[in-house]
N, C-alpha and C positions, 0 to 999 in steps of 0.2 A: 266309760260311763258315761250316759246321755246326759245333757245339760237337766239339772231339776225344774220343775213348773211351780212357780210360788204363784199363789192369786191373792190379792190385796183387796178387800172382800167385806162387805157389811151387812149381815145377817139378813135385812131387811130391805137391801138395795134392789130394785127390779133388775137394773145392769147388770148388775155381781150374778144375780140368781140366774140370769138366763146364761151367762159363762159358766159356774156352775154345773147346770144344764148338759152342754153343747161338753165339756170336759168330761160328765162321767155316763154320758151316751157314748161317746168315744173309748171311753173304757180308760183312761189317761189319771194315772197318780198325781198328785197336786197337793202341796202346803196349802193350807189355808192361812192367812195373815190377818187378822180383825184389824178392822181400821173403825173405830167408833163415830159415826158422822154427828153426832148429839153432845156425847160425853165430854166435859172439860173444855165447850165451846166449839168441838170437834176436833178426831183427831188428823183428819185430813188437811188440818192447818196451818199443823206442827213442821216446822223445816224440814226434819228428816223425809216426810212424804211428799212435799213439794218438790223435794228433790229429784226424786221419781216421775210424779205427773205436777206440773205448774198449776195446772188446771184446778186442781184440790178435789178431782172426784174420784169415784172409785165405779168400776174395777180397774185397777191394773195389773197387769200379768208379766211376770220377769220370768224369763228361760234364761238362764245363762245370765251372760252379760246384757242379754237386749229386753226393753222394757218396754210393751206394748199397749195400749191406753185407746179406751172407748170401746165399747162392749162388741160394735159390728165389727170391728177393725180385728178385735184379740179373735173372733169367732171364725172370721174368713182367715186367718191365719193360721189356729188351730188346724181346718179346713186342708191347706194347701202344705203344712207340715206333716201330718200326724194323718197316714192313709186309711190309716184305723176307721172303721165306720162312716161313711162318709153322711154328710149331713144337706149335700146339696144334690139334684138330682145330676143324670149325667147330661140330658139335652139343654140345649142353653133354652128354648120355650120354659123347660121346667126349673132353671136356676133363676131367669129374669122374675117367674110367678112369685117363688119362692122369696126371692130379695125383695119385691115388693111388697110383700106383705110385713116383713122385717122391719123397711121403711114404713110402710106406715107405720107400726107400731113406736117405732122407737123416734121419729121425725115429729110423726103428727100429732101423736098422742100424750106417752111418757113425758115427753121435755117439761108439756105445760102444766105438769101437777108433780112435779119433783119436789123434792124438798126444799131447794134455793126458792123456787117461786111459789112455794109457800110461804116461807117466809116474807117474802116481801113484801107478797099480798097483804099477809095477815100485821105485819110490822110497819112497812112504808104506806100500803096504801089504805091500811086500817080496816079489812076486811074483818067482820066478823064470823064465827065458823060455820053459821047457815048460809053466808054470804059465800064463802072457800069453796063448803060443797056442792053449792049451783055451779060455780063455776067447774070445781073437779066435775061434777058428773057430767055438765054439757060437752067436754071432751073426749067422756069417756061413749058417750053414746055417738057423738058422732063418728069416734072412729070403731065401734061396734058394730053399726048399722053398716058401714061398709065392709068389715072383715067378714061381716054375718053374710053379706051377698056373695062374697067370692067364695066362700067356704059353700055356698051353692052348687059350685061350679063342678062338671065329673073329674075333673083334676083334683080335685078332695074327695078322698076317698076315706077310709079310717079316721085320718089325718088331717094336716091341712095340705098336704100334697101325698096323695098317692096312699100306701096302706103302712107306711113306715114314718117315725117322727123326723123332721126335717129344724132345719135351723127357724122355720116358723113357728113350729111349735114349742121350741125353746123359747122363742118371745112371746110368743099367747099367753103361756101360761100364768109368766108374772106379773102380765096385764090384767089377766083376770083375777090373782092374788091381790092386785090393789084397787080393782075394782071391787071385791068381797069388802076388803076393809074399810071401805069406806060406804060400805052399804048402797051401793049403785046397782040399781033394778037390773038385773041380766034377765028376767023372764023373754024380752022381746028376741032374747039370742040362743036358740036351741043348739043350734051346730056349735057354737064356741063353745056352751055348756058339755055337750056330750063329748067334744074333742079333749078338753080340759080335764074331763074325769074319767076320759082314757087312759090320757099321758099320766095322769099324778098316781094311775094303779099301778107302772112300770117304776121299776127299781131305782132306776137312776134320775130319774125326776123327783122319787122319796126322798131319794137321799140330799135333792138338792133344797131342799123344801126349808123355808127359813126358820120354821119352829127347833128345827135338826141343827142348825150350824152352831159355832161358837158364837157367845155373847148374848144369846136370846134368852129371852126370860124367862 
């Protein structure tokens, strides 16, 4: 019997959301293990979870005895180990373009707006809600302006790259969810909105949505 896949997950985590989409697009069965990042001081801080991921972040993917952390590494692992439904283009230029979109989201946008940053800015730095929202919107706008430009390329078809979802779409949709959650103005980004809407209409994306996960209110 093949080793089971177990995803340590938090329903609202955009990083975990990306991995859920990738798993569902590839048609892989997995067990979701909720790790609540807020309740009781954060379940990610418990010794049992820290033994899996010393950084105390989600997601973590357990595949048999192996544990893989960080959403990009997890998605690349799934791509290399499971041949079903490739999420990277076959050509080197296409793969590089998709990876560039992925890295632009996961390195230049999302880390500046995640829970630990928010807690530090509000707690240690004393920002009020309005100041924090200005911080949040600044990085969303900076990243989305660039992504909107890249999505004007002929390489972008019905999705971020070509006419089938790739890893770029797995990363874009959760970032759009975050932007909507914090009432960021998405009017300047029609291609982002169009592609996100098209993705969300697909069953693998719909099944991955935060509100459909265990632990969601």
